[in-house]
N, C-alpha and C positions, 0 to 999 in steps of 0.2 A: 529469419532463419539464421541459425548459428553458422559461423564461418565453416565449420567442419561439415555441416549438412549441405551448404552451398558448394563446397569443394567436391563432396561426394556426388551431388547432382551433376556438376560439370563433368566429372569423370564418367558418369554413367551416360550422359548425353553424348559425349565424345565417342565412347565405346559403341553406342547404338546407332548414332546418326552421322558422325563425321566420315565423309568419303573423300578420298584423295584421287586426283586425276586432273583432267582439263574440263571445266564446266563453264557454259555460258549461262549467266544469271538472268533473271527476268529484266533487270536493268540494262542488259546488253554487255555488262562487264564480264570479263573472263577471269576465272579464279581457279586456283589449284586445290581449293577446299570447298566442299559443298556440305551443308547440313540438311540431310533428308528428314525434314520434319514429320513426314508421314510415318517414319519408323518409330518415333516416340509417340505419335498420336494413335498409332495402332497397337501400342503396348499398354494395356490397362494399368499396370502398376506404375510405369514411368509417367504416363499421362496424368494419373492421380497426383503424383508428387509435383509435377510441373504445374498443374492446374491449381494446386494448393498455394504454390508460390505466386502465381499470377493473381489469384484471388486476394492475397495479402497486399498486392500493389494497387488494387482498385481504389481510386481516391474517394473520400467521403463526398457525398452529394451526387454521386453517379446514380442515375435513374434507370438506365438501360445499358446493357453491354452490346456492342456492335461487332459481331464476328464477321471478318472479311473472307470472302470466297477465295479459296477453298479451305486452306489450312486453318484459318481463324475460326471457322464454324464449329468443328468438334471441340476446340479449346473453349470457345465462348459458351458452348452448351454445358460443359462440365463446370466451368467457373460459375455459370448461372445457378447450377444445382448447389454449389458450395456457398454462394452468397445470398441466394434467394432473389437476386435481381433478374428481371426478365431479359431475354436475349432478342436481338434483332439481327437478321442475317442479310449481309450486303452482297448483292450480285455485282459482277464486273460491269454488266450492262443489263438494262431492264428486259424482262421477258417480252417477247413479241406476241404473246397469247395470254389467255386467262386474265388475271388482274393487271398484267403489264407493269408490275412493281420492280423497282430497283432494290428496295428495302423490304424484306419479308418479316412480319411481326407487327407489333403495336405501332400506331402512328407516332413518328418521332417528333412531331411539331411540339415545340415548347419544352422538350426534354433535354436533360444533360446526359450525353452519351459518351461513354468511354469505349474507344475502339480496342479490339482484341486481335492481335496478329501473332503469327508464329515466329517468322524471321523477317527482320527489316535490314535491307542493304542500302537502298537509296531513299525509300519512303514514298515513291510516286503513287503506289496503290493506296496508301494511307491518306495522302493528300486528296486524291480523287474521291475517295469515300467520304472524307470529312466535308469536302466542298458540296458533294451531292446531298449529304444529310443537312448541312447548313441551308441549302436551297429549299429543303423541306421544312425549315423552321427549327431545327435542332441546334443545340450548342455542343460543339466538339472541341476540346482543348487538350485531350490526353489520349495516348495510345499505350497500352500495356503489351509487352511482347515477351516471348521466351528468349530469343536471341537477337541482340542488336549487333549486327556486323557492319554497321555504317561507320564511316570515318567521321569522328566528331567535327561538327561544324560544316560537314559536306553533304547535307541533305536539305531538301526543300521543306522539311517539317517545321523548323523554327520560323521560317518566313511565313508559313501558313498558320502560325500561332498554335502549334501542336508540340507538346513535350512528350518525350519518350521515357517510359518507365520500364526498363528491362529486368528480367530475372538474371540474365547473364549477358555479358558482352563477348564479342569475338576474342578480345584480348584475354579475358578471363578463361575462356575455353582453350585458347592457345597455351596459356600458362599451365593449365591443368594437363593438357596433352603432353607438353614438354616434361612435366613432372612425372607422368606415367611412363614416358619413353626413356627418360634419363635414369 
């Protein structure tokens, strides 16, 4: 994506999804900024632009896209349509009825799975999903995400052998927001 297109996407994500206030994040951290990913995922034009960028980040050799509940699932579905790769939907915990699966879709055993997430702050959910998939026999080394708001070197992802490929980082979004405000 050209720099101008990435800048425009950052501007549009900020305008649509950046909320200011006092927010407790899933990690327990408190932030004055929150990116409401459901606002871009519910906007078909913005979701299409974001998904196209995520699709471009999917590494060669990926056999299945693993969408994480809840926000990663619509994103993984659209990216699956764009790439032709099958999607697998990861629950936070296995169902207690029916098939009792944690991962819905094809059997992940022996497959190279790239996880798909909307926003990463600490990465705990990504690590838990990767460990669960690895226990099922899959190989998981990468997560693609829309927004990486983590502090570089301050996530459990590297220790778990997972690299992050983001469309945008929080610092890029912050810079875009300052440029729009200034």
